[in-house]
N, CA, C, O and CB atoms as a CASP TS submission, in Angstrom:
PFRMAT TS
TARGET T0000
AUTHOR 0000-0000-0000
METHOD Language model
MODEL 1
PARENT N/A
ATOM      1  N   MET     1     -24.521  -8.850  -4.318  1.00  0.00           N
ATOM      2  CA  MET     1     -25.528  -8.101  -5.122  1.00  0.00           C
ATOM      3  C   MET     1     -25.391  -7.401  -6.000  1.00  0.00           C
ATOM      4  O   MET     1     -24.517  -6.653  -6.438  1.00  0.00           O
ATOM      5  CB  MET     1     -26.118  -7.474  -4.633  1.00  0.00           C
ATOM      6  N   ASN     2     -26.754  -7.830  -6.340  1.00  0.00           N
ATOM      7  CA  ASN     2     -27.293  -7.932  -8.384  1.00  0.00           C
ATOM      8  C   ASN     2     -27.029  -6.002  -8.350  1.00  0.00           C
ATOM      9  O   ASN     2     -27.407  -5.300  -7.412  1.00  0.00           O
ATOM     10  CB  ASN     2     -30.038  -8.729  -8.974  1.00  0.00           C
ATOM     11  N   LEU     3     -26.204  -5.398  -9.784  1.00  0.00           N
ATOM     12  CA  LEU     3     -26.159  -3.765  -9.313  1.00  0.00           C
ATOM     13  C   LEU     3     -27.249  -4.244 -11.089  1.00  0.00           C
ATOM     14  O   LEU     3     -27.283  -5.274 -11.762  1.00  0.00           O
ATOM     15  CB  LEU     3     -23.985  -2.327  -9.110  1.00  0.00           C
ATOM     16  N   PRO     4     -27.926  -2.942 -11.223  1.00  0.00           N
ATOM     17  CA  PRO     4     -28.548  -2.478 -12.395  1.00  0.00           C
ATOM     18  C   PRO     4     -27.672  -2.495 -13.570  1.00  0.00           C
ATOM     19  O   PRO     4     -26.481  -2.719 -13.354  1.00  0.00           O
ATOM     20  CB  PRO     4     -29.045  -1.182 -12.194  1.00  0.00           C
ATOM     21  N   ASN     5     -28.055  -2.299 -14.773  1.00  0.00           N
ATOM     22  CA  ASN     5     -27.496  -2.726 -16.471  1.00  0.00           C
ATOM     23  C   ASN     5     -27.860  -1.121 -16.349  1.00  0.00           C
ATOM     24  O   ASN     5     -28.900  -0.544 -16.669  1.00  0.00           O
ATOM     25  CB  ASN     5     -28.540  -4.157 -17.932  1.00  0.00           C
ATOM     26  N   ILE     6     -26.766  -0.653 -15.836  1.00  0.00           N
ATOM     27  CA  ILE     6     -27.097   0.777 -16.296  1.00  0.00           C
ATOM     28  C   ILE     6     -27.230   1.656 -17.695  1.00  0.00           C
ATOM     29  O   ILE     6     -27.474   2.863 -17.712  1.00  0.00           O
ATOM     30  CB  ILE     6     -26.282   1.347 -15.744  1.00  0.00           C
ATOM     31  N   ARG     7     -27.004   0.737 -18.991  1.00  0.00           N
ATOM     32  CA  ARG     7     -26.848   0.762 -20.557  1.00  0.00           C
ATOM     33  C   ARG     7     -28.046   0.725 -20.658  1.00  0.00           C
ATOM     34  O   ARG     7     -28.685   1.591 -21.255  1.00  0.00           O
ATOM     35  CB  ARG     7     -26.078  -0.305 -21.406  1.00  0.00           C
ATOM     36  N   GLN     8     -28.524  -0.221 -20.128  1.00  0.00           N
ATOM     37  CA  GLN     8     -30.301  -0.952 -20.449  1.00  0.00           C
ATOM     38  C   GLN     8     -31.246  -0.057 -20.093  1.00  0.00           C
ATOM     39  O   GLN     8     -32.140   0.101 -20.925  1.00  0.00           O
ATOM     40  CB  GLN     8     -30.816  -2.396 -19.494  1.00  0.00           C
ATOM     41  N   ILE     9     -31.316   0.660 -18.965  1.00  0.00           N
ATOM     42  CA  ILE     9     -31.739   1.489 -18.087  1.00  0.00           C
ATOM     43  C   ILE     9     -31.644   2.977 -19.043  1.00  0.00           C
ATOM     44  O   ILE     9     -32.701   3.569 -19.264  1.00  0.00           O
ATOM     45  CB  ILE     9     -30.808   1.342 -16.659  1.00  0.00           C
ATOM     46  N   PHE    10     -30.560   3.440 -19.495  1.00  0.00           N
ATOM     47  CA  PHE    10     -30.975   4.440 -20.673  1.00  0.00           C
ATOM     48  C   PHE    10     -31.799   4.130 -21.976  1.00  0.00           C
ATOM     49  O   PHE    10     -32.660   4.726 -22.624  1.00  0.00           O
ATOM     50  CB  PHE    10     -29.793   4.924 -21.192  1.00  0.00           C
ATOM     51  N   LYS    11     -30.990   2.647 -22.083  1.00  0.00           N
ATOM     52  CA  LYS    11     -32.131   2.440 -24.177  1.00  0.00           C
ATOM     53  C   LYS    11     -33.347   2.375 -23.922  1.00  0.00           C
ATOM     54  O   LYS    11     -34.241   2.465 -24.764  1.00  0.00           O
ATOM     55  CB  LYS    11     -32.013   0.704 -25.401  1.00  0.00           C
ATOM     56  N   GLU    12     -33.523   2.178 -22.484  1.00  0.00           N
ATOM     57  CA  GLU    12     -35.696   1.859 -22.258  1.00  0.00           C
ATOM     58  C   GLU    12     -35.648   3.120 -22.003  1.00  0.00           C
ATOM     59  O   GLU    12     -36.714   3.574 -22.418  1.00  0.00           O
ATOM     60  CB  GLU    12     -36.743   0.667 -20.681  1.00  0.00           C
ATOM     61  N   SER    13     -34.811   4.236 -21.406  1.00  0.00           N
ATOM     62  CA  SER    13     -35.469   6.133 -21.404  1.00  0.00           C
ATOM     63  C   SER    13     -35.346   6.605 -22.840  1.00  0.00           C
ATOM     64  O   SER    13     -36.082   7.577 -23.007  1.00  0.00           O
ATOM     65  CB  SER    13     -34.322   7.507 -20.310  1.00  0.00           C
ATOM     66  N   ARG    14     -34.719   6.286 -23.878  1.00  0.00           N
ATOM     67  CA  ARG    14     -34.977   7.392 -25.065  1.00  0.00           C
ATOM     68  C   ARG    14     -35.113   6.501 -25.913  1.00  0.00           C
ATOM     69  O   ARG    14     -34.776   5.325 -25.776  1.00  0.00           O
ATOM     70  CB  ARG    14     -33.888   8.534 -25.502  1.00  0.00           C
ATOM     71  N   SER    15     -35.713   7.090 -27.029  1.00  0.00           N
ATOM     72  CA  SER    15     -36.473   6.758 -27.899  1.00  0.00           C
ATOM     73  C   SER    15     -36.000   6.406 -28.913  1.00  0.00           C
ATOM     74  O   SER    15     -35.172   7.245 -29.270  1.00  0.00           O
ATOM     75  CB  SER    15     -37.178   7.450 -28.093  1.00  0.00           C
ATOM     76  N   THR    16     -36.143   4.854 -30.219  1.00  0.00           N
ATOM     77  CA  THR    16     -35.639   4.780 -31.593  1.00  0.00           C
ATOM     78  C   THR    16     -34.662   5.947 -32.023  1.00  0.00           C
ATOM     79  O   THR    16     -33.459   5.951 -32.281  1.00  0.00           O
ATOM     80  CB  THR    16     -36.835   4.762 -32.527  1.00  0.00           C
ATOM     81  N   GLY    17     -35.743   7.055 -32.002  1.00  0.00           N
ATOM     82  CA  GLY    17     -34.545   8.088 -32.979  1.00  0.00           C
ATOM     83  C   GLY    17     -33.515   8.288 -31.893  1.00  0.00           C
ATOM     84  O   GLY    17     -32.330   7.971 -32.000  1.00  0.00           O
ATOM     85  N   GLU    18     -34.202   8.966 -30.606  1.00  0.00           N
ATOM     86  CA  GLU    18     -32.960   8.994 -30.174  1.00  0.00           C
ATOM     87  C   GLU    18     -31.956   8.617 -30.031  1.00  0.00           C
ATOM     88  O   GLU    18     -31.005   9.397 -29.978  1.00  0.00           O
ATOM     89  CB  GLU    18     -32.894   9.065 -29.716  1.00  0.00           C
ATOM     90  N   GLU    19     -31.835   7.546 -29.940  1.00  0.00           N
ATOM     91  CA  GLU    19     -30.682   6.114 -29.483  1.00  0.00           C
ATOM     92  C   GLU    19     -29.745   5.935 -31.174  1.00  0.00           C
ATOM     93  O   GLU    19     -28.525   5.884 -31.330  1.00  0.00           O
ATOM     94  CB  GLU    19     -31.991   4.012 -28.972  1.00  0.00           C
ATOM     95  N   ARG    20     -30.783   5.878 -32.184  1.00  0.00           N
ATOM     96  CA  ARG    20     -29.999   6.535 -33.314  1.00  0.00           C
ATOM     97  C   ARG    20     -28.629   7.144 -33.687  1.00  0.00           C
ATOM     98  O   ARG    20     -27.474   6.828 -33.972  1.00  0.00           O
ATOM     99  CB  ARG    20     -30.552   7.311 -33.509  1.00  0.00           C
ATOM    100  N   ARG    21     -29.801   8.673 -33.437  1.00  0.00           N
ATOM    101  CA  ARG    21     -28.951   9.951 -33.383  1.00  0.00           C
ATOM    102  C   ARG    21     -27.351   9.799 -32.400  1.00  0.00           C
ATOM    103  O   ARG    21     -26.228  10.217 -32.681  1.00  0.00           O
ATOM    104  CB  ARG    21     -30.070  11.196 -32.617  1.00  0.00           C
ATOM    105  N   ILE    22     -27.965   8.843 -30.897  1.00  0.00           N
ATOM    106  CA  ILE    22     -26.790   9.266 -30.646  1.00  0.00           C
ATOM    107  C   ILE    22     -25.692   8.407 -30.729  1.00  0.00           C
ATOM    108  O   ILE    22     -24.527   8.781 -30.865  1.00  0.00           O
ATOM    109  CB  ILE    22     -26.822   9.753 -29.598  1.00  0.00           C
ATOM    110  N   LYS    23     -26.178   6.939 -30.624  1.00  0.00           N
ATOM    111  CA  LYS    23     -25.166   6.255 -31.685  1.00  0.00           C
ATOM    112  C   LYS    23     -24.047   6.883 -32.942  1.00  0.00           C
ATOM    113  O   LYS    23     -22.832   7.020 -32.806  1.00  0.00           O
ATOM    114  CB  LYS    23     -26.085   5.478 -32.425  1.00  0.00           C
ATOM    115  N   ASN    24     -24.817   7.181 -34.088  1.00  0.00           N
ATOM    116  CA  ASN    24     -24.475   7.794 -34.877  1.00  0.00           C
ATOM    117  C   ASN    24     -23.381   9.158 -34.807  1.00  0.00           C
ATOM    118  O   ASN    24     -22.332   9.315 -35.432  1.00  0.00           O
ATOM    119  CB  ASN    24     -25.525   7.921 -35.243  1.00  0.00           C
ATOM    120  N   ASN    25     -23.956   9.946 -33.941  1.00  0.00           N
ATOM    121  CA  ASN    25     -23.007  11.284 -33.545  1.00  0.00           C
ATOM    122  C   ASN    25     -21.736  10.820 -32.771  1.00  0.00           C
ATOM    123  O   ASN    25     -20.771  11.580 -32.847  1.00  0.00           O
ATOM    124  CB  ASN    25     -23.866  12.430 -32.490  1.00  0.00           C
ATOM    125  N   SER    26     -21.581   9.536 -31.944  1.00  0.00           N
ATOM    126  CA  SER    26     -20.525   8.990 -31.235  1.00  0.00           C
ATOM    127  C   SER    26     -19.863   8.383 -32.333  1.00  0.00           C
ATOM    128  O   SER    26     -18.710   8.143 -31.974  1.00  0.00           O
ATOM    129  CB  SER    26     -20.883   8.058 -30.075  1.00  0.00           C
ATOM    130  N   PHE    27     -20.076   7.984 -33.635  1.00  0.00           N
ATOM    131  CA  PHE    27     -19.462   6.799 -34.054  1.00  0.00           C
ATOM    132  C   PHE    27     -18.587   8.579 -34.860  1.00  0.00           C
ATOM    133  O   PHE    27     -17.400   8.767 -34.593  1.00  0.00           O
ATOM    134  CB  PHE    27     -20.578   5.090 -35.098  1.00  0.00           C
ATOM    135  N   TYR    28     -19.240   9.492 -35.626  1.00  0.00           N
ATOM    136  CA  TYR    28     -18.746  10.169 -35.997  1.00  0.00           C
ATOM    137  C   TYR    28     -17.519  11.093 -35.425  1.00  0.00           C
ATOM    138  O   TYR    28     -16.531  11.593 -35.963  1.00  0.00           O
ATOM    139  CB  TYR    28     -19.555  10.484 -36.300  1.00  0.00           C
ATOM    140  N   LYS    29     -18.065  11.092 -34.004  1.00  0.00           N
ATOM    141  CA  LYS    29     -17.110  11.668 -33.073  1.00  0.00           C
ATOM    142  C   LYS    29     -15.719  10.485 -32.958  1.00  0.00           C
ATOM    143  O   LYS    29     -14.790  11.292 -32.913  1.00  0.00           O
ATOM    144  CB  LYS    29     -18.000  11.944 -31.481  1.00  0.00           C
ATOM    145  N   PHE    30     -15.393   9.800 -32.923  1.00  0.00           N
ATOM    146  CA  PHE    30     -15.042   8.542 -32.649  1.00  0.00           C
ATOM    147  C   PHE    30     -13.505   8.791 -34.096  1.00  0.00           C
ATOM    148  O   PHE    30     -12.290   8.958 -33.988  1.00  0.00           O
ATOM    149  CB  PHE    30     -16.694   7.150 -32.887  1.00  0.00           C
ATOM    150  N   CYS    31     -14.696   8.660 -35.597  1.00  0.00           N
ATOM    151  CA  CYS    31     -13.530   9.048 -36.710  1.00  0.00           C
ATOM    152  C   CYS    31     -12.972   9.674 -37.254  1.00  0.00           C
ATOM    153  O   CYS    31     -12.197   9.605 -38.208  1.00  0.00           O
ATOM    154  CB  CYS    31     -13.452   8.922 -37.347  1.00  0.00           C
ATOM    155  N   THR    32     -13.642  10.887 -36.184  1.00  0.00           N
ATOM    156  CA  THR    32     -12.952  12.267 -36.853  1.00  0.00           C
ATOM    157  C   THR    32     -11.671  12.357 -35.338  1.00  0.00           C
ATOM    158  O   THR    32     -10.673  13.056 -35.511  1.00  0.00           O
ATOM    159  CB  THR    32     -14.507  14.111 -37.060  1.00  0.00           C
ATOM    160  N   PHE    33     -11.868  11.532 -33.821  1.00  0.00           N
ATOM    161  CA  PHE    33     -11.104  11.791 -33.263  1.00  0.00           C
ATOM    162  C   PHE    33      -9.664  11.048 -33.575  1.00  0.00           C
ATOM    163  O   PHE    33      -8.584  11.272 -33.027  1.00  0.00           O
ATOM    164  CB  PHE    33     -11.643  11.733 -32.228  1.00  0.00           C
ATOM    165  N   VAL    34      -9.999   9.991 -34.733  1.00  0.00           N
ATOM    166  CA  VAL    34      -8.722   8.937 -34.956  1.00  0.00           C
ATOM    167  C   VAL    34      -8.331   9.022 -36.361  1.00  0.00           C
ATOM    168  O   VAL    34      -7.497   8.256 -36.844  1.00  0.00           O
ATOM    169  CB  VAL    34      -9.082   7.298 -34.627  1.00  0.00           C
ATOM    170  N   THR    35      -9.296  10.528 -37.448  1.00  0.00           N
ATOM    171  CA  THR    35      -8.131  11.204 -38.714  1.00  0.00           C
ATOM    172  C   THR    35      -7.240  11.999 -37.567  1.00  0.00           C
ATOM    173  O   THR    35      -6.012  12.080 -37.571  1.00  0.00           O
ATOM    174  CB  THR    35      -8.990  12.595 -40.241  1.00  0.00           C
ATOM    175  N   LEU    36      -8.248  12.637 -36.463  1.00  0.00           N
ATOM    176  CA  LEU    36      -7.100  13.988 -36.192  1.00  0.00           C
ATOM    177  C   LEU    36      -5.608  13.387 -36.049  1.00  0.00           C
ATOM    178  O   LEU    36      -4.598  13.627 -36.711  1.00  0.00           O
ATOM    179  CB  LEU    36      -7.463  14.940 -34.540  1.00  0.00           C
ATOM    180  N   SER    37      -5.799  12.604 -35.059  1.00  0.00           N
ATOM    181  CA  SER    37      -4.399  11.708 -34.591  1.00  0.00           C
ATOM    182  C   SER    37      -3.533  11.032 -35.447  1.00  0.00           C
ATOM    183  O   SER    37      -2.303  11.057 -35.494  1.00  0.00           O
ATOM    184  CB  SER    37      -4.704  10.630 -33.761  1.00  0.00           C
ATOM    185  N   ILE    38      -4.514  10.301 -36.256  1.00  0.00           N
ATOM    186  CA  ILE    38      -3.219   9.856 -37.832  1.00  0.00           C
ATOM    187  C   ILE    38      -3.019  11.265 -38.321  1.00  0.00           C
ATOM    188  O   ILE    38      -1.869  11.488 -38.699  1.00  0.00           O
ATOM    189  CB  ILE    38      -4.014   8.656 -39.578  1.00  0.00           C
ATOM    190  N   THR    39      -3.849  12.251 -38.402  1.00  0.00           N
ATOM    191  CA  THR    39      -3.147  13.468 -39.348  1.00  0.00           C
ATOM    192  C   THR    39      -1.924  14.230 -38.546  1.00  0.00           C
ATOM    193  O   THR    39      -0.857  14.620 -39.019  1.00  0.00           O
ATOM    194  CB  THR    39      -4.398  14.750 -39.762  1.00  0.00           C
ATOM    195  N   PHE    40      -2.592  14.360 -36.642  1.00  0.00           N
ATOM    196  CA  PHE    40      -0.310  15.087 -36.450  1.00  0.00           C
ATOM    197  C   PHE    40       0.090  14.036 -35.976  1.00  0.00           C
ATOM    198  O   PHE    40       0.526  14.349 -34.869  1.00  0.00           O
ATOM    199  CB  PHE    40       0.451  16.653 -35.031  1.00  0.00           C
ATOM    200  N   ILE    41       0.198  13.143 -36.096  1.00  0.00           N
ATOM    201  CA  ILE    41       1.324  12.026 -36.230  1.00  0.00           C
ATOM    202  C   ILE    41       2.054  11.814 -37.421  1.00  0.00           C
ATOM    203  O   ILE    41       3.220  11.508 -37.174  1.00  0.00           O
ATOM    204  CB  ILE    41       0.808  10.780 -35.998  1.00  0.00           C
ATOM    205  N   HIS    42       1.764  11.872 -38.721  1.00  0.00           N
ATOM    206  CA  HIS    42       2.284  12.389 -40.177  1.00  0.00           C
ATOM    207  C   HIS    42       2.776  14.078 -39.924  1.00  0.00           C
ATOM    208  O   HIS    42       3.894  14.419 -40.307  1.00  0.00           O
ATOM    209  CB  HIS    42       0.805  12.263 -41.504  1.00  0.00           C
ATOM    210  N   LEU    43       2.145  14.756 -39.470  1.00  0.00           N
ATOM    211  CA  LEU    43       2.734  16.348 -39.647  1.00  0.00           C
ATOM    212  C   LEU    43       4.079  15.968 -38.220  1.00  0.00           C
ATOM    213  O   LEU    43       5.297  15.823 -38.323  1.00  0.00           O
ATOM    214  CB  LEU    43       1.058  18.087 -39.140  1.00  0.00           C
ATOM    215  N   ARG    44       3.370  15.924 -37.265  1.00  0.00           N
ATOM    216  CA  ARG    44       5.053  15.381 -36.150  1.00  0.00           C
ATOM    217  C   ARG    44       5.804  15.013 -37.161  1.00  0.00           C
ATOM    218  O   ARG    44       6.601  15.768 -37.719  1.00  0.00           O
ATOM    219  CB  ARG    44       5.044  13.793 -34.847  1.00  0.00           C
ATOM    220  N   ASN    45       5.551  13.516 -37.546  1.00  0.00           N
ATOM    221  CA  ASN    45       6.419  12.867 -38.110  1.00  0.00           C
ATOM    222  C   ASN    45       7.669  13.623 -39.185  1.00  0.00           C
ATOM    223  O   ASN    45       8.877  13.481 -39.380  1.00  0.00           O
ATOM    224  CB  ASN    45       5.580  11.957 -38.704  1.00  0.00           C
ATOM    225  N   LYS    46       6.208  14.748 -39.871  1.00  0.00           N
ATOM    226  CA  LYS    46       6.973  15.221 -41.234  1.00  0.00           C
ATOM    227  C   LYS    46       7.863  16.235 -40.710  1.00  0.00           C
ATOM    228  O   LYS    46       8.755  16.472 -41.525  1.00  0.00           O
ATOM    229  CB  LYS    46       5.976  15.881 -42.499  1.00  0.00           C
ATOM    230  N   ASN    47       7.945  16.875 -39.725  1.00  0.00           N
ATOM    231  CA  ASN    47       7.864  18.109 -39.327  1.00  0.00           C
ATOM    232  C   ASN    47       9.333  17.485 -39.006  1.00  0.00           C
ATOM    233  O   ASN    47      10.085  18.207 -39.661  1.00  0.00           O
ATOM    234  CB  ASN    47       6.648  18.792 -38.248  1.00  0.00           C
ATOM    235  N   PHE    48      10.085  16.566 -38.371  1.00  0.00           N
ATOM    236  CA  PHE    48      10.735  16.272 -37.186  1.00  0.00           C
ATOM    237  C   PHE    48      12.066  15.350 -38.360  1.00  0.00           C
ATOM    238  O   PHE    48      13.220  15.033 -38.069  1.00  0.00           O
ATOM    239  CB  PHE    48       9.547  15.239 -35.757  1.00  0.00           C
ATOM    240  N   ASN    49      11.372  15.157 -39.577  1.00  0.00           N
ATOM    241  CA  ASN    49      11.949  14.278 -39.812  1.00  0.00           C
ATOM    242  C   ASN    49      13.245  15.354 -41.248  1.00  0.00           C
ATOM    243  O   ASN    49      12.778  15.704 -42.332  1.00  0.00           O
ATOM    244  CB  ASN    49      10.693  12.892 -40.196  1.00  0.00           C
ATOM    245  N   LEU    50      14.170  15.539 -41.007  1.00  0.00           N
ATOM    246  CA  LEU    50      15.516  16.385 -41.334  1.00  0.00           C
ATOM    247  C   LEU    50      16.797  15.624 -41.692  1.00  0.00           C
ATOM    248  O   LEU    50      17.969  15.815 -41.366  1.00  0.00           O
ATOM    249  CB  LEU    50      15.910  17.241 -40.098  1.00  0.00           C
ATOM    250  N   SER    51      16.160  14.624 -42.529  1.00  0.00           N
ATOM    251  CA  SER    51      17.309  14.192 -43.678  1.00  0.00           C
ATOM    252  C   SER    51      16.776  14.321 -45.091  1.00  0.00           C
ATOM    253  O   SER    51      17.495  14.041 -46.049  1.00  0.00           O
ATOM    254  CB  SER    51      17.807  12.575 -43.518  1.00  0.00           C
TER
END
């Protein structure tokens, strides 16, 4: 059974501007997630390092 390519269907239903906006938005959300994760790890290690 051949399943449709869902990503391609959604890509065809959006304009180029919408596609670019969605890609940029997801990239910035990912960068924010990574930055916050690194910050929280650093703060946690700093607070529990009692030596």
